[in-house]
C-alpha positions as a Markdown table, in Angstrom:
| # | Residue | x | y | z |
|---|---|---|---|---|
| 1 | Met | 34.2 | 43.8 | 17.9 |
| 2 | Ser | 31.2 | 44.8 | 15.8 |
| 3 | Glu | 27.7 | 43.4 | 16.2 |
| 4 | Leu | 27.2 | 40.0 | 14.4 |
| 5 | Ile | 24.0 | 39.3 | 12.4 |
| 6 | Ile | 22.6 | 36.0 | 11.2 |
| 7 | Arg | 19.8 | 36.1 | 8.6 |
| 8 | Glu | 18.4 | 34.2 | 5.6 |
| 9 | Met | 20.1 | 35.0 | 2.3 |
| 10 | Glu | 18.1 | 37.2 | 0.0 |
| 11 | Asn | 17.4 | 36.5 | -3.7 |
| 12 | Gly | 20.1 | 38.0 | -5.9 |
| 13 | Glu | 22.8 | 38.0 | -3.3 |
| 14 | Glu | 26.1 | 36.5 | -4.3 |
| 15 | Phe | 26.7 | 34.8 | -1.0 |
| 16 | Ala | 26.3 | 31.3 | -2.4 |
| 17 | Glu | 29.1 | 31.8 | -4.9 |
| 18 | Trp | 31.3 | 33.4 | -2.2 |
| 19 | Phe | 30.6 | 30.5 | 0.2 |
| 20 | Ser | 31.3 | 27.9 | -2.5 |
| 21 | Asp | 34.6 | 29.5 | -3.4 |
| 22 | Leu | 35.5 | 29.6 | 0.3 |
| 23 | Thr | 34.8 | 25.9 | 0.9 |
| 24 | Leu | 36.5 | 24.9 | -2.4 |
| 25 | Arg | 39.7 | 26.7 | -1.2 |
| 26 | Glu | 39.5 | 24.9 | 2.1 |
| 27 | Glu | 39.1 | 21.5 | 0.4 |
| 28 | Gln | 42.1 | 22.2 | -1.8 |
| 29 | Glu | 44.3 | 23.4 | 1.1 |
| 30 | Thr | 43.3 | 20.6 | 3.5 |
| 31 | Gly | 42.3 | 17.7 | 1.3 |
| 32 | Asp | 39.1 | 17.3 | 3.3 |
| 33 | Gly | 35.8 | 16.9 | 1.4 |
| 34 | Val | 34.0 | 20.0 | 2.6 |
| 35 | His | 33.0 | 21.7 | -0.7 |
| 36 | Leu | 29.4 | 21.1 | -1.7 |
| 37 | Glu | 29.1 | 21.1 | -5.5 |
| 38 | Glu | 25.7 | 21.3 | -7.1 |
| 39 | Arg | 25.1 | 19.5 | -10.4 |
| 40 | Phe | 22.1 | 18.9 | -12.6 |
| 41 | Leu | 20.8 | 16.2 | -14.9 |
| 42 | Val | 18.5 | 17.8 | -17.5 |
| 43 | Leu | 15.7 | 15.9 | -19.3 |
| 44 | Ser | 14.7 | 17.4 | -22.6 |
| 45 | Asn | 12.6 | 16.3 | -25.6 |
| 46 | Glu | 13.8 | 15.7 | -29.1 |
| 47 | Ile | 13.7 | 19.4 | -30.0 |
| 48 | Gly | 15.6 | 20.4 | -26.9 |
| 49 | Asp | 12.8 | 21.8 | -24.7 |
| 50 | Trp | 13.4 | 21.1 | -21.0 |
| 51 | Ile | 10.7 | 18.9 | -19.5 |
| 52 | Gly | 12.4 | 18.1 | -16.2 |
| 53 | Gly | 15.5 | 17.6 | -14.3 |
| 54 | Leu | 17.3 | 16.5 | -11.2 |
| 55 | Arg | 19.5 | 18.6 | -8.9 |
| 56 | Tyr | 22.1 | 16.9 | -6.8 |
| 57 | Ser | 25.1 | 17.7 | -4.7 |
| 58 | Met | 28.5 | 16.1 | -4.6 |
| 59 | Arg | 30.8 | 16.2 | -1.5 |
| 60 | Gly | 33.8 | 14.1 | -1.0 |
| 61 | Gly | 32.7 | 11.7 | -3.8 |
| 62 | Val | 29.2 | 11.2 | -2.4 |
| 63 | Ala | 26.2 | 12.3 | -4.3 |
| 64 | His | 22.8 | 13.3 | -2.8 |
| 65 | Ile | 19.6 | 14.1 | -4.7 |
| 66 | Leu | 18.3 | 17.5 | -3.7 |
| 67 | Asp | 15.3 | 18.0 | -6.0 |
| 68 | Ile | 13.6 | 16.3 | -8.9 |
| 69 | Ala | 11.0 | 17.9 | -11.1 |
| 70 | Val | 9.0 | 17.2 | -14.3 |
| 71 | Thr | 6.6 | 19.6 | -16.0 |
| 72 | Pro | 2.9 | 18.9 | -15.2 |
| 73 | Glu | 2.0 | 17.9 | -18.7 |
| 74 | Glu | 4.9 | 15.3 | -18.8 |
| 75 | Arg | 4.2 | 13.7 | -15.4 |
| 76 | His | 3.2 | 10.1 | -14.9 |
| 77 | Leu | 5.1 | 8.9 | -17.9 |
| 78 | Gly | 8.1 | 7.5 | -16.1 |
| 79 | His | 10.4 | 10.5 | -16.6 |
| 80 | Gly | 11.2 | 10.7 | -12.9 |
| 81 | His | 12.3 | 7.1 | -12.8 |
| 82 | Leu | 14.5 | 7.7 | -15.8 |
| 83 | Leu | 16.2 | 10.7 | -14.1 |
| 84 | Val | 16.8 | 8.7 | -10.9 |
| 85 | Ser | 18.1 | 5.8 | -12.9 |
| 86 | Ala | 20.5 | 8.1 | -14.8 |
| 87 | Phe | 21.6 | 9.6 | -11.4 |
| 88 | Glu | 22.4 | 6.1 | -10.0 |
| 89 | Thr | 24.3 | 5.2 | -13.2 |
| 90 | Arg | 26.5 | 8.3 | -12.8 |
């Protein structure tokens, strides 16, 4: 048996995609909710510029907020609350 190595994933590696495919196949074969699917809610202005967003995960029908961000110049205007409200509605 060869030597096993555990390390942090480097930027640019395709491990996350490979791992996602692996867990999705496992979920399809067993019916167990093991696949973690990342999704995004995007907040943009009237001309389509991104001003913030929310990243969340779905696993087995349960959603978890992972990150929320708003550009510095658009903060303290209630945008974060709008994103969380939209997340809860979905």
